KOLVEX-730451 format. One line per 3 residues: number of its first residue (from 1); their letters; for each residue x, y, z of N, C-alpha, C. Coordinates in steps of 0.2 Angstrom, whole numbers. Example, Ala and Ser with C-alpha at 12.3 -4.5 7.8 and 13.67 -1.06 7.14 Angstrom:
1 = as = 66/-28/39/62/-22/39/66/-16/39 ~ 64/-11/35/68/-5/36/64/0/39
***
This chain:
1 = mse = 3/-6/1/-1/0/0/5/6/0 ~ 4/9/-5/9/15/-6/3/22/-1 ~ 9/26/1/5/32/6/9/38/4
4 = irf = 8/43/2/12/50/0/11/55/8 ~ 14/59/7/12/63/14/17/71/12 ~ 11/78/12/14/83/10/10/91/13
7 = lvp = 13/94/15/12/102/18/8/103/15 ~ 4/108/10/2/114/7/0/120/12 ~ 1/126/8/-4/134/10/-9/131/12
10 = lpp = -13/136/14/-22/136/17/-22/138/11 ~ -30/135/6/-32/139/1/-34/147/2 ~ -32/152/-3/-35/158/-2/-40/157/0
13 = kel = -43/164/3/-49/164/5/-54/167/-2 ~ -52/166/-6/-57/166/-13/-61/159/-13 ~ -56/153/-13/-58/149/-12/-63/145/-8
16 = ran = -63/148/-2/-66/146/4/-73/144/4 ~ -75/139/9/-82/137/7/-89/146/7 ~ -87/149/11/-89/157/13/-88/161/10
19 = sra = -85/158/3/-80/165/1/-88/167/-5 ~ -87/176/-3/-91/181/-8/-89/183/-15 ~ -83/177/-19/-80/180/-22/-83/181/-29
22 = lwp = -82/182/-34/-85/184/-41/-79/177/-46 ~ -84/177/-50/-80/170/-53/-71/171/-57 ~ -72/177/-59/-63/178/-62/-59/178/-55
25 = akk = -62/182/-50/-57/183/-42/-57/175/-42 ~ -61/171/-40/-61/162/-40/-55/159/-46 ~ -56/161/-50/-53/159/-56/-45/160/-55
28 = raa = -42/166/-54/-36/167/-54/-34/165/-46 ~ -36/166/-41/-35/161/-35/-35/154/-36 ~ -38/150/-40/-37/144/-42/-32/143/-45
31 = day = -30/146/-50/-23/146/-52/-15/147/-48 ~ -17/151/-45/-12/154/-42/-12/149/-36 ~ -16/144/-35/-16/141/-28/-14/134/-30
34 = sad = -16/133/-37/-13/127/-38/-6/125/-41 ~ -3/132/-42/4/132/-43/7/132/-36 ~ 4/133/-29/6/134/-24/8/127/-21
37 = vyw = 3/123/-24/1/117/-21/6/111/-25 ~ 8/113/-31/8/110/-36/16/111/-32 ~ 20/115/-29/28/116/-29/30/116/-22
40 = afd = 22/115/-19/26/113/-11/26/105/-13 ~ 24/101/-16/24/96/-18/29/92/-20 ~ 31/97/-26/37/96/-27/44/96/-24
43 = qqv = 43/99/-18/49/102/-14/49/96/-10 ~ 42/94/-7/43/90/-1/43/82/-2 ~ 41/80/-8/43/73/-11/48/71/-17
46 = tdp = 52/68/-11/58/67/-16/62/63/-16 ~ 56/57/-16/58/51/-17/56/48/-24 ~ 62/46/-28/63/46/-33/56/41/-38
49 = klw = 54/36/-32/52/32/-35/43/35/-35 ~ 43/42/-31/36/43/-31/35/51/-36 ~ 40/53/-38/41/60/-40/47/58/-45
52 = plq = 47/62/-50/39/64/-54/36/55/-55 ~ 30/59/-55/26/53/-59/25/49/-63 ~ 27/41/-61/25/36/-66/21/31/-66
55 = ppf = 20/24/-70/15/22/-67/18/16/-61 ~ 15/16/-55/9/14/-54/1/22/-54 ~ 4/26/-55/0/32/-54/-3/36/-62
58 = pwq = -7/38/-64/-14/40/-55/-17/33/-52 ~ -17/33/-47/-19/28/-44/-28/28/-46 ~ -33/22/-46/-42/23/-47/-41/25/-42
61 = rar = -40/24/-36/-44/26/-29/-39/28/-23 ~ -42/31/-21/-37/34/-12/-40/36/-7 ~ -36/35/-1/-42/37/4/-37/45/6
64 = vhy = -40/51/7/-35/54/7/-37/59/15 ~ -34/60/19/-34/65/25/-31/73/25 ~ -37/77/26/-32/83/25/-33/86/34
67 = vwr = -28/87/34/-27/93/42/-24/98/40 ~ -33/102/42/-31/109/41/-28/112/49 ~ -23/115/48/-19/117/52/-19/125/53
70 = yrg = -23/128/59/-24/134/58/-23/138/65 ~ -21/145/65/-20/150/70/-27/154/71 ~ -28/155/77/-34/160/77/-41/154/80
73 = aep = -49/158/78/-52/154/78/-52/150/74 ~ -56/141/76/-56/137/74/-62/137/68 ~ -61/134/63/-63/135/57/-72/128/57
76 = dqg = -76/132/55/-82/128/55/-80/120/52 ~ -81/115/54/-78/109/54/-84/105/45 ~ -89/109/45/-92/108/40/-92/113/34
79 = nig = -87/117/34/-84/119/30/-80/119/26 ~ -74/114/30/-67/112/28/-66/108/20 ~ -73/102/19/-74/101/12/-73/104/6
82 = ast = -79/109/8/-79/112/4/-74/117/3 ~ -67/119/9/-64/124/7/-57/120/6 ~ -59/114/2/-54/110/0/-53/108/-6
85 = kal = -59/109/-11/-61/108/-14/-57/109/-20 ~ -55/114/-22/-49/116/-26/-41/113/-28 ~ -41/112/-18/-34/106/-17/-35/100/-20
88 = qdv = -41/98/-19/-42/93/-21/-42/90/-29 ~ -43/95/-32/-44/95/-39/-35/95/-43 ~ -33/97/-39/-24/97/-39/-22/92/-40
91 = lcv = -24/87/-36/-22/82/-34/-23/78/-39 ~ -28/76/-40/-30/73/-49/-29/74/-55 ~ -29/70/-59/-27/71/-66/-28/77/-72
94 = apk = -26/80/-75/-28/86/-78/-37/84/-82 ~ -41/88/-82/-47/83/-86/-42/82/-95 ~ -47/78/-98/-45/79/-104/-52/85/-107
97 = lgi = -47/89/-110/-51/96/-113/-49/97/-123 ~ -53/102/-124/-53/103/-130/-47/109/-131 ~ -43/110/-136/-39/118/-136/-41/122/-135
100 = eqa = -48/123/-136/-51/131/-134/-53/129/-127 ~ -56/124/-124/-58/125/-117/-50/125/-112 ~ -44/122/-115/-39/121/-112/-35/128/-110
103 = kky = -36/134/-116/-33/138/-114/-38/141/-108 ~ -41/141/-106/-46/144/-102/-46/141/-95 ~ -43/134/-95/-39/129/-89/-34/128/-89
106 = srf = -30/131/-83/-22/134/-86/-22/132/-78 ~ -24/126/-72/-23/124/-67/-14/119/-67 ~ -11/119/-62/-9/114/-62/-10/108/-60
109 = hig = -8/101/-61/-12/96/-60/-7/89/-57 ~ -5/86/-51/-2/85/-49/-3/76/-53 ~ -8/74/-51/-9/70/-57/-9/62/-52
112 = ive = -11/63/-45/-11/57/-40/-16/53/-42 ~ -22/55/-43/-27/50/-42/-31/52/-48 ~ -34/48/-52/-38/47/-60/-41/55/-58
115 = ndr = -48/51/-54/-52/59/-56/-55/58/-47 ~ -55/66/-44/-60/63/-38/-64/62/-36 ~ -69/57/-41/-73/55/-39/-69/47/-35
118 = git = -64/47/-35/-61/39/-33/-59/40/-25 ~ -58/47/-25/-56/49/-17/-63/49/-11 ~ -60/45/-6/-64/44/0/-61/50/4
121 = aty = -64/58/4/-59/62/9/-62/61/19 ~ -56/63/21/-58/64/29/-55/70/30 ~ -58/76/37/-55/79/39/-54/80/44
124 = ete = -48/84/46/-49/87/57/-45/93/55 ~ -44/96/61/-40/102/60/-36/103/67 ~ -33/106/67/-27/106/72/-24/114/75
127 = hvd = -24/115/78/-21/122/82/-14/122/82 ~ -14/130/78/-3/128/79/-3/135/80 ~ 3/138/84/7/143/86/7/147/84
130 = rrd = 10/147/78/12/151/74/10/152/66 ~ 7/159/65/5/160/57/9/155/52 ~ 15/154/52/22/151/47/19/145/48
133 = qqg = 15/142/54/15/132/54/9/132/51 ~ 4/138/48/-2/134/46/-2/129/38 ~ -8/128/36/-6/126/30/-12/119/30
136 = vyi = -13/114/26/-15/109/25/-11/103/25 ~ -10/98/29/-7/92/28/-12/88/26 ~ -9/84/20/-10/80/17/-9/73/18
139 = tlv = -12/65/18/-10/59/19/-16/56/11 ~ -12/53/9/-16/49/3/-12/44/4 ~ -16/40/3/-16/31/4/-21/29/-1
142 = eed = -15/22/-5/-19/21/-12/-23/15/-9 ~ -29/15/-13/-33/10/-11/-34/7/-16 ~ -37/0/-14/-40/-6/-20/-44/-5/-23
145 = adg = -46/-8/-27/-52/-8/-29/-59/-6/-28 ~ -61/-13/-22/-61/-14/-18/-64/-11/-11 ~ -59/-3/-9/-60/1/-8/-56/-1/0
148 = s = -51/-8/0/-45/-8/7/-40/-5/2
***
């Protein structure tokens, strides 16, 4: 069973569940955040068996555990899943798009999991003392087709 762990920055406020940002601001934030996540993964996952990704990647199914590390007020548990949606998209393979659509869809993708429908996600929060300790700590564990 394969496992990957790494820490990424918290999603920007435009991508969080309670955001009232308009779609252009969300698009800009998603593009910038996808690059941040990609480079955080690139810097932390240095095992040549894991990066750059090669078969047996992408996985068909995975359990993903997100630890939302925060300073200040604890976030609402019900919002964490929606607030990690853009992050979860980056973990997956880029969608197959036509040329015109691809020009509009410029996000980075790591490609660990084939499709986000194959992800079973769990969430928890952890209070940290300093702002520079904030982020989302991700643990991905490959699952077999039967979910084990």
